[in-house]
C-alpha positions as a printed Julia matrix, in Angstrom:
434×3 Matrix{Float64}:
  10.36   23.56  187.11
  12.23   23.09  183.82
  10.54   25.1   181.13
  13.29   24.92  178.54
  16.12   27.12  177.34
  15.55   30.71  176.09
  15.87   29.8   172.42
  13.1    27.23  172.78
  10.47   29.27  174.64
  10.44   33.07  174.84
  10.59   34.77  178.23
   6.92   35.8   178.24
   5.77   32.28  177.43
   8.08   30.8   180.05
   6.8    33.16  182.72
   3.2    32.42  181.76
   3.82   28.68  182.08
   5.32   29.18  185.52
   2.32   31.25  186.52
  -0.01   28.58  185.15
   1.52   25.83  187.28
   1.61   28.11  190.3
  -2.05   29.0   189.82
  -2.93   25.31  189.52
  -1.05   24.42  192.71
  -2.68   27.28  194.64
  -6.12   26.7   193.07
  -6.18   30.31  191.84
  -9.23   30.04  189.6
  -9.18   33.62  188.31
  -5.58   33.42  187.16
  -6.16   29.97  185.65
  -9.13   31.15  183.6
  -7.06   33.99  182.2
  -3.99   31.89  181.41
  -5.98   29.02  179.87
  -7.25   31.38  177.18
  -3.82   31.2   175.56
  -2.32   27.99  176.95
  -3.16   24.31  176.8
  -4.48   22.61  179.92
  -2.26   19.65  178.95
   1.09   21.28  179.69
   3.55   19.24  181.7
   6.51   19.97  183.93
   9.45   18.21  182.28
  11.31   17.76  185.58
   8.74   15.43  187.11
   6.37   14.79  184.21
   3.46   16.21  186.16
   0.62   17.89  184.33
  -1.51   20.74  185.6
  -3.95   18.15  186.95
  -1.19   16.45  188.94
  -0.11   19.86  190.22
  -3.6    20.89  191.28
  -4.15   17.6   193.11
  -0.73   17.72  194.78
  -1.61   21.21  196.01
  -4.55   19.87  197.97
  -4.04   18.44  201.43
  -5.5    15.3   202.97
  -6.21   14.56  206.61
  -6.59   10.84  206.05
  -4.05    8.18  205.2
  -4.32    6.74  201.69
  -4.68    3.22  203.05
  -8.18    4.04  204.32
  -9.41    5.65  201.14
 -11.28    3.01  199.14
 -14.11    0.83  200.41
 -15.74   -0.26  197.17
 -19.2     1.35  197.11
 -21.7     0.13  194.57
 -21.11    3.11  192.29
 -17.33    2.51  192.38
 -16.7     5.88  194.03
 -14.57    6.49  197.06
 -16.77    7.34  200.02
 -16.61   10.51  202.02
 -14.99   13.92  201.84
 -11.83   13.97  203.92
  -9.91   16.61  201.97
  -8.42   19.66  203.59
  -9.91   23.13  203.93
  -9.37   24.08  200.29
 -11.27   21.04  199.02
 -13.86   23.1   197.15
 -11.23   25.24  195.42
  -9.2    22.15  194.54
 -12.25   20.46  193.07
 -13.16   23.55  191.05
  -9.6    23.76  189.78
  -9.65   20.14  188.62
 -13.02   20.68  186.94
 -11.75   23.79  185.17
  -8.69   21.98  183.85
 -10.78   19.06  182.62
 -13.21   21.42  180.91
 -10.25   22.93  179.09
  -8.96   19.63  177.76
  -6.7    18.25  180.49
  -6.14   14.52  180.02
  -7.43   12.26  182.78
  -4.8     9.51  182.5
  -1.49   11.19  181.68
   1.4     9.54  183.52
   4.07   11.44  185.43
   7.59   10.17  186.04
   6.37    8.23  189.07
   4.04    6.28  186.74
   1.03    7.93  188.36
  -2.03    9.37  186.68
  -3.71   12.33  188.4
  -6.24    9.86  189.79
  -3.47    7.63  191.14
  -2.0    10.64  192.92
  -5.35   11.63  194.41
  -5.87    8.05  195.58
  -2.44    7.88  197.23
  -2.97   11.21  198.98
  -6.41   10.19  200.2
  -8.16   13.0   198.3
 -11.46   11.27  197.87
 -13.51   13.89  196.05
 -10.69   14.61  193.63
 -10.26   10.91  192.96
 -13.96   10.59  192.15
 -13.7    13.56  189.8
 -10.91   11.81  187.91
 -12.91    8.58  187.68
 -15.88   10.5   186.29
 -13.62   12.28  183.79
 -12.27    8.94  182.62
 -15.75    7.54  182.19
 -16.85   10.55  180.14
 -13.79   10.3   177.91
 -14.18    6.57  177.28
 -17.93    6.78  176.66
 -17.26    9.56  174.15
 -14.65    7.37  172.49
 -17.22    4.62  172.13
 -19.58    7.01  170.39
 -16.8     8.24  168.1
 -15.89    4.67  167.18
 -19.48    4.03  166.11
 -19.47    7.2   164.04
 -16.13    6.28  162.52
 -17.44    2.91  161.33
 -20.09    4.7   159.3
 -17.52    7.02  157.73
 -14.57    4.77  156.96
 -13.88    6.43  153.65
 -13.1     9.73  155.38
 -11.47    8.4   158.51
  -7.87    7.39  157.77
  -6.43   10.19  159.89
  -9.07    9.91  162.61
  -8.52    6.17  162.82
  -4.83    6.58  163.47
  -5.57    9.08  166.23
  -8.08    6.78  167.91
  -5.75    3.8   167.88
  -4.08    5.1   171.0
  -2.46    2.81  173.57
  -4.24    1.82  176.74
  -4.05    4.02  179.82
  -1.22    2.16  181.47
   1.02    2.85  178.46
  -0.4     6.11  177.18
   2.0     8.72  175.87
   0.65   12.07  177.07
  -0.42   14.4   174.32
   0.65   17.31  176.44
   2.94   20.24  175.77
   6.5    19.55  176.86
   7.57   22.93  178.14
  11.08   22.36  176.84
   9.92   22.0   173.23
   9.8    24.67  170.59
   6.64   26.53  169.73
   4.64   29.54  170.81
   1.7    29.89  173.17
  -0.74   29.61  170.27
   0.51   26.09  169.49
  -0.12   24.98  173.06
  -3.64   26.39  173.01
  -4.6    24.41  169.92
  -3.76   20.91  171.15
  -6.96   18.85  171.56
  -7.61   16.5   174.46
  -6.63   12.88  173.96
  -9.03    9.98  174.46
  -7.55    6.5   174.67
  -8.92    3.05  174.02
  -9.86    0.87  176.96
  -7.37   -1.95  177.36
  -8.27   -5.51  176.57
  -9.54   -7.6   179.52
  -6.04   -9.06  179.89
  -3.86   -6.1   178.93
  -0.18   -6.48  178.14
   2.63   -4.27  176.96
   2.62   -4.3   173.15
  -0.16   -6.85  173.22
  -0.35   -8.81  169.95
  -3.39   -8.59  167.78
  -5.48  -11.71  167.37
  -3.97  -12.96  164.08
  -0.46  -12.63  165.54
  -1.47  -14.42  168.74
  -3.13  -17.29  166.88
  -0.1   -17.82  164.64
   2.53  -17.97  167.39
   3.28  -20.94  169.68
   2.21  -21.07  173.32
   4.18  -22.27  176.32
   2.18  -24.57  178.64
   3.46  -24.71  182.2
   1.79  -26.27  185.25
   0.55  -22.91  186.53
   0.28  -20.79  183.39
   0.07  -20.37  179.65
   2.43  -17.81  178.11
   2.58  -16.54  174.56
   5.83  -16.27  172.59
   6.56  -12.88  174.23
   6.0   -14.24  177.78
   2.67  -12.45  178.13
   0.31  -14.24  180.51
  -2.57  -15.8   178.53
  -4.01  -17.57  181.57
  -2.62  -18.36  185.01
  -3.62  -20.64  187.86
  -4.14  -17.76  190.3
  -7.41  -17.15  188.43
  -8.81  -20.46  189.74
 -10.69  -18.93  192.67
 -12.27  -16.35  190.36
 -13.31  -19.03  187.87
 -14.7   -21.27  190.6
 -16.89  -18.46  191.96
 -17.94  -17.45  188.45
 -18.95  -21.0   187.52
 -20.98  -21.41  190.72
 -22.93  -18.22  189.98
 -23.45  -18.9   186.27
 -24.39  -22.56  186.63
 -25.69  -23.09  190.17
 -27.52  -26.35  189.37
 -26.91  -29.52  187.35
 -28.3   -29.97  183.86
 -27.42  -26.51  182.51
 -26.69  -25.71  178.87
 -23.31  -23.97  178.91
 -21.28  -22.01  176.36
 -17.69  -20.93  177.11
 -15.67  -18.67  174.81
 -11.95  -19.27  175.36
 -10.74  -22.55  176.92
  -7.18  -21.55  177.87
  -6.03  -23.78  180.74
  -9.53  -25.24  181.03
 -10.03  -23.85  184.54
 -13.61  -22.68  184.21
 -14.55  -25.53  181.86
 -13.39  -27.98  184.53
 -15.62  -26.24  187.06
 -18.53  -26.3   184.61
 -18.01  -30.05  184.09
 -18.26  -30.63  187.83
 -21.87  -29.35  187.68
 -22.9   -32.18  185.28
 -24.15  -29.89  182.5
 -26.68  -31.07  179.94
 -24.56  -29.64  177.12
 -21.23  -27.88  177.24
 -20.05  -25.99  174.16
 -16.48  -24.63  174.07
 -15.2   -22.18  171.47
 -11.4   -22.09  171.1
  -9.29  -20.62  168.31
  -5.64  -21.25  169.15
  -4.31  -24.46  167.51
  -1.96  -25.22  170.44
  -4.84  -25.06  172.94
  -6.98  -27.25  170.68
  -4.15  -29.79  170.43
  -3.87  -29.87  174.21
  -7.64  -30.26  174.55
  -7.45  -33.38  172.38
  -4.6   -34.75  174.49
  -6.62  -34.15  177.67
  -9.73  -35.85  176.3
 -12.06  -32.87  176.07
 -13.37  -33.97  172.69
 -14.57  -37.26  174.21
 -16.27  -35.86  177.3
 -20.01  -36.49  177.45
 -22.05  -33.5   176.34
 -19.01  -31.47  175.29
 -18.97  -29.87  171.84
 -15.71  -28.21  170.84
 -15.97  -25.49  168.18
 -12.63  -24.83  166.52
 -12.18  -21.24  165.38
 -12.74  -17.65  166.37
 -16.0   -16.92  168.15
 -16.77  -14.29  165.5
 -16.94  -17.17  162.99
 -18.55  -19.81  165.21
 -21.39  -17.89  166.87
 -23.12  -16.72  163.67
 -23.47  -20.4   162.73
 -25.06  -21.18  166.1
 -27.44  -18.27  165.59
 -28.36  -19.63  162.16
 -29.27  -22.96  163.76
 -31.4   -21.16  166.34
 -33.14  -19.22  163.56
 -33.94  -22.4   161.59
 -37.73  -22.77  161.27
 -37.81  -26.09  159.41
 -37.54  -28.11  162.59
 -34.63  -30.07  161.13
 -31.94  -28.34  163.23
 -31.7   -28.78  166.96
 -32.24  -25.56  168.88
 -29.06  -24.06  170.36
 -29.76  -21.98  173.45
 -27.79  -21.64  176.65
 -28.48  -21.15  180.34
 -24.95  -19.9   181.06
 -22.38  -18.15  178.85
 -18.84  -17.1   179.75
 -16.38  -14.97  177.76
 -12.61  -14.86  178.37
 -10.44  -14.27  175.3
  -6.91  -13.01  174.73
  -5.44  -10.4   172.37
  -8.79   -8.75  171.72
  -9.81   -5.16  172.54
 -12.75   -4.15  174.7
 -14.74   -3.44  171.52
 -14.79   -7.2   170.87
 -16.48   -7.84  174.22
 -18.95   -5.07  173.5
 -19.79   -6.59  170.11
 -20.22   -9.96  171.83
 -22.86   -8.78  174.29
 -24.54   -6.35  171.91
 -24.9    -8.68  168.91
 -24.56  -12.31  169.97
 -25.49  -13.09  173.57
 -29.02  -11.78  173.08
 -29.72  -14.51  170.51
 -28.07  -17.39  172.37
 -29.02  -16.89  176.03
 -32.23  -18.28  177.46
 -34.63  -15.71  178.9
 -33.73  -16.79  182.43
 -30.07  -17.35  181.63
 -26.94  -15.7   182.99
 -23.67  -14.72  181.43
 -20.35  -13.24  182.51
 -16.85  -12.3   181.4
 -13.35  -11.94  182.78
 -13.35   -8.4   184.18
  -9.71   -7.42  183.93
  -9.87   -4.15  182.02
  -7.53   -1.53  183.45
  -6.53   -3.86  186.29
  -2.97   -2.6   186.55
  -4.12    0.52  188.47
  -7.16    1.29  190.62
  -8.35    4.42  188.8
  -8.44    2.64  185.44
 -10.21   -0.39  186.92
 -12.85    1.9   188.43
 -13.26    3.79  185.14
 -13.65    0.72  182.95
 -15.96   -1.03  185.4
 -18.3     1.93  185.09
 -17.87    2.14  181.31
 -18.79   -1.5   180.78
 -21.72   -1.12  183.18
 -23.06    1.78  181.09
 -22.55   -0.14  177.85
 -24.3    -3.2   179.31
 -27.25   -1.07  180.41
 -27.53    0.48  176.95
 -27.53   -3.0   175.39
 -30.34   -4.19  177.65
 -28.39   -6.02  180.37
 -28.41   -5.63  184.11
 -25.23   -6.55  185.95
 -24.62   -7.6   189.53
 -21.07   -7.28  190.88
 -19.61   -9.67  193.42
 -16.36   -8.75  195.18
 -13.74  -11.51  195.28
 -10.53  -11.01  197.23
  -7.3   -11.55  195.31
  -4.07  -12.2   197.26
  -0.94  -10.13  196.69
   0.36  -11.73  193.51
   3.6    -9.75  193.57
   4.41  -11.0   197.04
   3.66  -14.6   196.14
   5.9   -14.45  193.07
   3.12  -15.16  190.57
   4.57  -12.75  188.0
   8.07  -14.22  187.9
   8.79  -15.05  184.27
   5.83  -13.04  183.0
   6.57  -10.0   180.86
   4.1    -7.72  182.56
   1.53   -8.27  185.32
  -2.05   -7.94  184.06
  -3.54   -7.8   187.55
  -2.58   -5.52  190.46
  -5.91   -5.08  192.27
  -6.82   -6.38  195.71
 -10.46   -7.06  194.79
 -11.92   -8.57  191.65
 -15.36   -7.35  190.56
 -17.1   -10.43  189.24
 -19.92   -9.59  186.8
 -23.15  -11.57  186.59
 -25.35  -10.36  183.74
 -29.03  -11.0   182.98
 -31.68   -9.64  180.68
 -33.36   -6.56  182.13
 -36.82   -6.91  183.58
């Protein structure tokens, strides 16, 4: 373990840090409690980038191969308890570190979060603890965001702290044991909470104004932005087909789709002979292509040019018209799949807009790709969105759809960064409660 040179950390501090990592690896709860009074739970070993959480999990032993660990239960937890004999001590150690501010999604030099490590080692209970920790952190973030909106005049510093990168690119706010500073500095570092990624996360993902102002590249099997980020790709076809069949299972439906992209799901919706088919699309290059492909002339299709945040309030105004002069705009099926927007945009969509546009017996869904570059993040954000949906008055039913190995098939060649690495897609079907 590299804890820095003598002029950076005094001998007592260096010895304490060594003892802290040793206590974490041996699940020595008494020593940990004592040492955590004066040291941060977010320390990391600069040789391997592992935090105390990584160390505690690595110290546990598994009797089961990692390939048998995850069988997708309804609550998104890994079934069973197959850890070794010190499973209880390991779990209590992880809990203690989390209670003292350890960060659930710090990455080590192997690009693994503590949850990733637990998953690989087949430590089922520890993996579930990390998923639960992630859910708590992200739910808390959501509450803080709501509070921040009410206190913008006092929140410049808080806002910059909350604009953290997504979990796959997070920079750990942990103490590098080679840096300068005394034990008191380490003890005062707060835990970090990070934003959920957008449904189609990318490295350095552009914000919406940037995305809408840059040209797109249309290829037979994909749309890429100017940085070669995947906007939409043909491998999603099976997901869109299944989604369309669940949202609009019969002809004559009134359909609203947010985000046309390659037109995959809109093509499937058209095959059901909908009564009306509204499409909201904001990117000028996609709109130009829609004109070329004849979407504007299709029977029953209404193309709304612009951002959904601008279009949907106008549809709600029509629905609220009591004069009888405006035709009612309600939908039996609604789908949401946008690019370069954060999770908070989806949450606003289902909290503020869907409720006024969906028929009482209607269904709606969205592309569920949040955190899909690693299993622990996908499990966390699936649970987070489920909780947010419940709070907003929606019940959700998940359908598992197998996704082939996209790396093996070469799908990501020419794409800056894969936005999907999971073997199973959790397809959401949402309805009003009751």
